[in-house]
N, C-alpha and C positions, 0 to 999 in steps of 0.2 A: 259867724256872719262875715262875709267878705266885704272889704272896703270897695268903694267905687273905683279907686285907682287900680286895685287888684283886678276887678272885673274888666276895666278898660284895657289893662295890660293883657289879660287873657284873650279878649276879643281881637286886639291888635296882633297878637301872636298867631291866632287862628287865621286871621286874614292873610298874613304873610305866608302861612303854610298853604292855604288854598290858592293864592296867586302863583306860588311855585308849582303846585300841582297842575294848574291850568297851563302854565308854560310847558311843562313836560308833556301834557296831553297834546297840545298844539304841535310840539316837535314830533311826537310819535305819529300823529295824523299826517304830517308833511313828509314822513320818511318812508314812502312806499317804493318798493323795488320789485314787486311781484312780476313774474314773467309769464306764467300761464294762468288759465282760467281758474284752476283749483286753488292756486296760491292767492289769486285775486279774491276769490270767494271767502277764503279764510281770513284774509286781511279785512275784508268788508265787515265780517262778523265782529272782528276785534274793534273796528272803527265804531260800530254801533255801541259797543260797551263803553269805549272811551268817550263818545259823544254824550252818552247818558251821564257818565261821571262828570264831564265838563258842565253839563246843564245843571246838575245838582250843586256843583261847586259855585257856579255863577249865582244860583238862587241863594245859597248860604252867604255869599259875599254881599249880596244886596241887603240881606237881613242884618249882617254885621255892620255895614255902612250906616244903615238906619239906626241901629242900636247906638253906634258911636255918636251920631247926631243927637240922639235923645240924651246921651250923657252930657254932651256940650250944652244942650238946652235945659238941663236940669230936670228932664222928664223920664229918665231911665228908671226902671223898676216899678213904674205905674202903668196899669193896663191902659192901652190906647182906646179901648171901648168904654169901659165903665169907670176908669180913673182910680180904681182901688189898687193898693199895693200888690205886686206879684210876689208870691211866696219865695223865700230864699231857696227852698228846695227846688222849685221850678226853675229859677234863674241858674242854679247849679247845674241842672240837666240841660237847659236850653238857654244859654246866656243872652242870645240875641232876640228872644221872644218878646213881642210887643203886647202879648195878651196874658191875662191870668188864666188859670186852668178852666174856670167856668166859662169865660168868653171864648176861649180857644175851642172848647167843645161845641160851641154854637156855630163856629165857622166851618 
């Protein structure tokens, strides 16, 4: 069983990793130098992949921020829907989850 401090440390480290990833994605999106149509089309395809990665990272960051707030409020580890404890196994897999497996299946 992980301690709350350990979970907070893991979430904080993941947040820093995602923020770094977002910065790299933004830099890549700003660094276009394509000269012809074919190169521009290839860059645009790459941009779409980078944008999807960025949106995914932003979503995960929001989840992490909410989880960190639940830790500070003393609510971390309890399902936000039913109030029951979230299993350690689920928190190990998805540390920022606000839902137990039963309630997550309903969403």
